[in-house]
C-alpha positions in Angstrom: -0.1 0.2 -0.1 1.2 3.8 -0.6 -0.1 6.7 -0.2 -1.4 9.1 -2.9 -2.7 12.6 -2.7 -5.5 14.0 -4.9 -6.1 17.3 -6.3 -9.9 18.5 -6.3 -11.3 21.9 -7.0 -14.5 23.1 -5.8 -17.3 24.8 -7.7 -15.8 28.3 -6.4 -12.3 27.5 -7.8 -10.6 26.8 -5.0 -8.1 23.5 -5.2 -8.2 21.3 -2.2 -6.0 17.6 -1.4 -7.3 14.6 0.1 -5.0 11.8 1.0 -6.0 7.7 0.3 -4.6 4.3 1.1 -4.6 2.8 -2.2 -3.1 -0.7 -3.3 -2.6 -1.9 -6.7 -3.6 -5.2 -8.1 -2.5 -6.1 -11.4 -4.9 -7.6 -13.6 -4.1 -10.3 -15.6 -7.0 -9.9 -18.0 -5.8 -6.4 -19.0 -2.7 -7.0 -18.3 -2.2 -3.6 -16.3 -2.5 -2.7 -12.8 -5.7 -1.0 -10.9 -5.4 0.9 -8.0 -7.9 0.0 -5.2 -8.8 2.7 -2.1 -8.5 1.0 0.9 -8.7 3.7 2.8 -9.8 7.6 2.7 -7.8 9.9 5.2 -9.5 13.0 4.9 -8.1 16.4 3.4 -4.5 17.3 3.6 -3.0 20.3 5.2 -0.1 21.9 4.5 1.7 23.7 6.8 5.3 26.0 6.5 8.2 24.4 8.6 9.1 27.2 10.7 12.1 25.3 12.6 14.1 22.5 11.6 14.8 20.8 15.3 16.1 17.4 14.6 16.4 14.5 17.6 20.2 13.4 17.5 20.0 11.2 20.2 17.1 10.0 22.7 18.8 10.2 26.0 16.3 8.3 28.1 17.4 4.5 27.4 14.5 2.9 29.4 11.5 5.1 27.6 9.4 2.8 25.7 9.1 2.9 22.3 5.7 4.3 22.4 7.5 7.1 24.7 10.4 7.7 21.5 7.9 7.6 18.8 5.9 10.3 20.1 8.8 12.4 21.0 9.9 12.4 17.5 6.2 13.2 16.2 6.2 15.9 18.9 9.5 17.3 17.6 7.9 17.4 14.3 4.5 19.1 15.1 7.2 21.8 16.9 8.9 22.2 13.2 5.5 22.9 11.7 4.5 25.7 14.0 2.2 23.2 16.7 1.7 24.4 20.0 0.6 21.7 22.9 -2.1 22.5 25.7 -2.9 20.1 27.8 -1.8 17.1 25.4 -3.4 18.7 22.8 -1.5 20.0 19.7 -3.5 23.0 17.2 -2.5 24.8 14.4 -4.8 27.4 13.1 -8.0 24.7 12.6 -5.7 21.3 13.3 -6.1 19.3 16.1 -3.7 16.6 17.1 -3.9 14.4 20.2 -1.3 11.8 20.4 -2.3 10.1 23.2 -5.4 9.0 22.1 -4.2 9.5 18.1 -6.7 11.4 16.8 -6.3 14.0 13.9 -8.9 16.3 13.5 -10.5 19.7 12.8 -12.5 21.9 14.3 -15.3 20.4 12.9 -14.4 17.1 14.1 -13.7 15.4 10.6 -10.5 13.2 10.1 -7.3 15.2 8.6 -4.3 14.5 7.7 -0.9 17.3 8.1 1.5 16.7 5.4 4.8 16.5 6.9 8.0 16.1 5.0 7.5 13.5 3.0 4.2 11.5 4.6 1.4 12.3 6.3 0.2 12.8 10.1 -3.7 10.9 10.0 -5.0 8.8 13.2 -4.0 5.6 11.1 -0.3 6.7 10.6 0.2 7.8 14.1 -1.8 4.7 15.3 0.4 2.1 13.1 3.6 3.9 14.6 2.6 4.3 18.3 1.2 0.4 18.4 4.3 -1.0 16.2 4.0 -4.3 15.8 6.3 -6.0 13.1 5.3 -8.8 11.2 8.0 -12.3 11.6 11.1 -11.4 9.6 14.8 -11.0 9.7 15.7 -8.0 11.5 16.6 -5.8 8.0 12.7 -7.1 7.0 11.9 -5.1 11.0 13.7 -2.3 10.0 12.7 -1.9 6.4 8.7 -1.8 8.2 9.8 0.1 10.8 11.2 3.0 8.3 8.0 2.7 6.2 6.0 2.7 9.3 8.0 6.2 10.0 8.4 8.0 6.1 4.6 7.1 5.4 4.3 9.2 8.8 6.4 12.7 7.9 8.9 11.5 10.3 12.7 11.4 9.4 14.7 10.5 12.6 18.3 10.7 12.4 20.4 7.8 12.2 21.1 7.1 15.4 18.0 7.3 17.2 16.3 4.9 14.4 19.0 2.6 14.9 18.1 2.6 18.6 14.1 2.2 17.8 15.3 -1.1 16.2 17.5 -2.4 18.3 14.6 -2.2 20.8 12.1 -3.7 18.7 14.1 -6.5 17.6 14.8 -6.9 21.3 11.1 -7.2 22.1 10.4 -9.8 19.0 13.4 -11.8 20.5 12.4 -11.8 24.3 8.9 -12.3 23.0 10.2 -15.3 20.9 12.0 -16.8 23.3 8.9 -16.8 26.3 6.9 -18.5 23.4 9.3 -21.2 23.2 9.8 -21.5 26.8 6.3 -21.9 27.7 5.6 -24.6 24.9 8.3 -26.5 25.5 7.1 -26.7 29.9 4.1 -27.8 28.0 5.7 -30.8 26.6 
């Protein structure tokens, strides 16, 4: 699946962008791919980047994966001029609550925020915060995490990305060891 942004012109002549998760399916009969919309992500809002702060390293090595991901998202929101008040991030009529995984406008409609090359949306926020890799090699887990970060518009420094990958791989290895031990105990 990939992100697709479509431009629409309303009757007054204003152009708006809307985001969708799209999947390609190859059609054998016509010998061409067909795109199928998997999820509508809402209107895309674009803001100017006002700062370019980057997190060089997350110093709290005991922080949970969720905490580290939220730090990265909050940093990008600050870079785009969002201000936080009581756990809610706002910029003009856009509202983001990371704890609840909500990204809406003042009218309560789901929206997407264009950040770097991706979009921050309810689905991308929740995919990152509750990231669970599919079974695979370490490089596959790193690729899955990288894709999840890029689709949300989050571009961490290399050291931060490696730290996140190591933490996830350690969690996967611990989970596999504990499930192996429990299955051996049952026998």
